[in-house]
N, C-alpha and C positions, 0 to 999 in steps of 0.2 A: 363919664362918669361918674357920680360920685362913689362911696367908697357907703356898701348900705351896711343899714345900723347894726345889725346882729355882730357883722364880720368886722366893724368898729370896736365894738363892745369886747369884742373878744380877743384881740390883735392887744387889745388897749387896758387886757386884766394882765396879758404873755398869757395864756389861755394856746399853748403849742397845739393840745390836738384839736379841743374848737374852736380853733380857730381856723385851720385843716378843714376840719366838715365846714367850717360859714364859707369859707372858699369859693369848696365845692359846689355848695348850693347855688351861690351868685352862676356861676356855670362858667360865662369868658369873664377872668377877672381883668377889667383895665391894670396896665401899663403903674399907672401911682398905686392903686390897690397894686399890684403880686410886686413892686416893691418896695411896700407894707410889710408882706409879708416875708419878706427876707432879709426886712431890718430884725425881724424877729428871728427868724431862724437863724440870725447872726448871734441872737445874744442865746440861745439854748439847745442852737443844734446844727453846730458845723457843720459839722459833713454834707450834711441838707445843705446847708446855706451856699456852698462853694457850687452845689449840682444846679442853685434856682436862681441866684449872681447868673450863672453862665444864663443859662434862658432866658432870664431880663435883660441883659446887655443886648446879647438876639434879637430878645422883639425892639428896644430902645432905638440898634440904628437898624432895623427893615424900616421901622414907624418914623425917622432923621433923617426923614426930605436933603439928601444936599449934604448926608454929614462928611465928609475927608477920611481918608487912610489914618493917619495923623489923630484928628477925631474919638477915631473911635475906638483907638489904641487907651487911649487919655481916656473914651468911657467906662473900659474897660478894667485897667485900673484900678481905677477912681472907687469902681462899684463893692471891687476887690476889698481897698481898704478900711470901706463901710466899717467890716465887722476889727480892724485893728482900732484898740487905744489909739495908738500913737498916732497912726496915718487917719484918722475917726475926721478929722475937723479941717481935713485938707481934701478928703475924698468927698466928703460935706459938697464945698464946697462950688469943689472944680462938676460938680452931678450938677450942684444947682446952677453952676453957668452957664451946661450944656443944652440943659435943659429948656431955660429959657432961648436958648438961639435955636432949635431943632427937636424939646419934648414937648408934652404938654405941661403947660402951668402949674397942672395940681402938682407935678411930682416934686417943684422945688417945697410945698407946704407938703407934703408925709419928711423929707430929711428936717424936720428939728431936730435937735439937737438938746436937752437936758441939761447942763454943764453942773444944774446943783447934786444931779444926783446921778450923774455919771453915764447916765442910759437913753441913747436915744428910740424915738417915740413917736405916734402917730399923729401929725395935728390936728385937731376935730377943720372936718375944713366946713363954713355956707355954701 
C-alpha cells in the first residue's frame, strides 16, 4: 500500500497535527507509513516517538515471518536509535537490512537520510 498523497504532503511539511489527522483518515496505516510517522515524531515529539516506535516494532516483528529473537532485539534497538543523532546512521542501515530480509521493501525507501540538512525524510515512492 502506498502512502496517500495527503499524508505524504503533511509529513513532508513536518506538520505533526496535520500528519496525524491524515493518518487517521487513512484508517489502517501500512507498516512503512507508520514508520514514516514515527520519523516525524522523532523530530517533533520525542515522548510520543517512544510509544509509537514501540508499536511499530511490535507490528514489524509480527509481520516478519521467520525473524529470530536476536533479530527482533536488534530491530527494537535500531528503531529506537532512529531518534538519536549519533545512532541514526547505524539504525537506518540496520533497519534497511532487516527490512530487506523480512519486511516490505517500502520500509527501506522510507528510511531516507538527508545528510545535507541533518533530517530524516520520507522518500517519495512511485
